[in-house]
N, C-alpha and C positions, 0 to 999 in steps of 0.2 A: 964207175959203179953201175952194175947191170940193174935194169928195171925188174920188178916182180914178174912182169910178163916174160922177159927173157930168162930169168932164173927158173920159173916154173916149167917151161918147156925143156930147157937143158937139163933140169934135174930128173926128167923122166924119159931119157933116151933109151932106157932099158926096156921099155914097153909096159905091158900090163903088170908084170911082177912088182914093179916099184911104184905103181900109180897110187896116189892118195885116194882115188875114187874106186879102187878095185872092189871093195866090199859092197858097192852099189851097182856094179857093172856086170858084164857078162862072165868075167872070169872069177867071180866071187867064190864059187864052190870048187874051183879047180885046184889041184895040187901044183907044185912048182913046175914039174915036167909038163903037165897038161897046159898050164898057163903059157909056157914057152912055145909049145906047138901052136896053140890058139893065136897067140900074139904074132908069131912069125908068118902065119898063113892068112890072117884075117885083117889085122889092125895096122893102120899107119896113123901118125900124128902130124899135125901141122898148125901153124899160126894162121889166123884169119884176121886181117886188119879191119878196123872199123870201116863200115860202109861196103865191104866186099859182099857180093852176092854168092851164096853157097850153091844154090840151084834156083832155077826159074820155073814158074808154072809151065807145064807142057814138056819139060825135060824128062827123059826116060829115067826110071829108077835103076841106077847102077850101084849106088852107095848109100848106106845109112850113116848117120853121124851121131856122135855123142858129145855133148858140150863138156869140155874139161874145165874151161875157165872162160868167164865172160858171159855175154848174153846175145840173143838173136831175136828177131821178130819175123813172123810169117805175115804175108800180106797178099791180097788179090786186087785186081783192078775191077772196080764196079762198072755199071752200065755207062756212066758218063766219063770213064777213063781215069778216075781218081783212085788213089791207093786206099784200101781199107785194111787196117791192121786186124788180123784174125787171131793171133796168138803171140805169146812171148815165151822164150825158152831160156832156162837158166842152167846152171851147172848140174851135170848128171842126166840131163834130159836127152831123149832120142829125137833127132831131126830127120824128117823124110819118111816116116812110117805111114803117112797118109797116102803114099804112092803104092803101098803093098797090094791093095785090091786090084788096081788097074795097070800098074807098071809105069805110071806117069805121075809126076808131081802136080798137085792142084794149086800150089801156092809158090810164092817166091820167098826165100829165106835170106835175110840180110843181117850181118853182124852189127850190133848196136854199139860195140866198143871193141878194142883189140881183144881177141878171144883165141881160144885153142880148142881144137876138135880132135877126136879120134874118128877115123874113117873106117867103115866096115864094108867090105865088098859083099853086097847083098846075096848074090848067088852062092858064094863060098860060105857065107854065114848060114844060109838055108841048108846046104849040104852038111855043114858041121852040126847043126841042130838035129838033122836026121840021124846022125851017128852018135851024138852025145846028149843023153837026157838031161845032164846038169846044165849044159849050155841052153838047151831048149827051154828048160824051166826058168832060167835067169832071163832069157829073152822075153818070155811071157810076162815076167815080173816087171821088166823095163817098160814093156808096152802098156801094162796095167797102170804103172806109175804115171806114164805119159797121159793116159786117159784121165786120170784123176787131176793132174796138173792142168790139162786142157779145160776141164769142167770148172776148176777154180778160176782160170783166166777168163772164161766166158762170163762168169758172174761179175768179175771186175770190169771187163769191157762193156757188159750190158748195163752197168750202173754208172758208166762214165761217158760224158759227152765228148765229142771230137776236140773241142777246144781244151779240155783237160788232158787229152792224150798227146796233142801236138808237141808241147815243149819237151816231153820225155822221149819222143820218137826221133 
């Protein structure tokens, strides 16, 4: 019997068209033909095992990610070399957008559990946004939702001491 993790990824091999998150994601306003073009040029999907690092602070921005299933944490190393958790990422959230202004990631993102992501080649996504106003609008909405989620997580992290965070990290 296959796990939910295996079933979820295998159930969505068709790309964006069959994805249960489509109405929250970049292809939300696209018709079927547009979705097929977008999906084939921009998006790939993969599993990310618990503990795997998606990208590290200092890595160049090549790809943005959207969490399909599971959760991730962002962290940085503080002055004394210990890890400081800066954000948590849940289903439907964009990972890696903090690198857009500089072209380099400022944090390390790690899977907290077996997860799934969609990978979006950033330069191709930028070009697609320049050509398609629907994609550009959806991309701005995704980034806006990420800003709201980050603010909510900052409130949680700001009201929680490190001993309360450790067991869940």
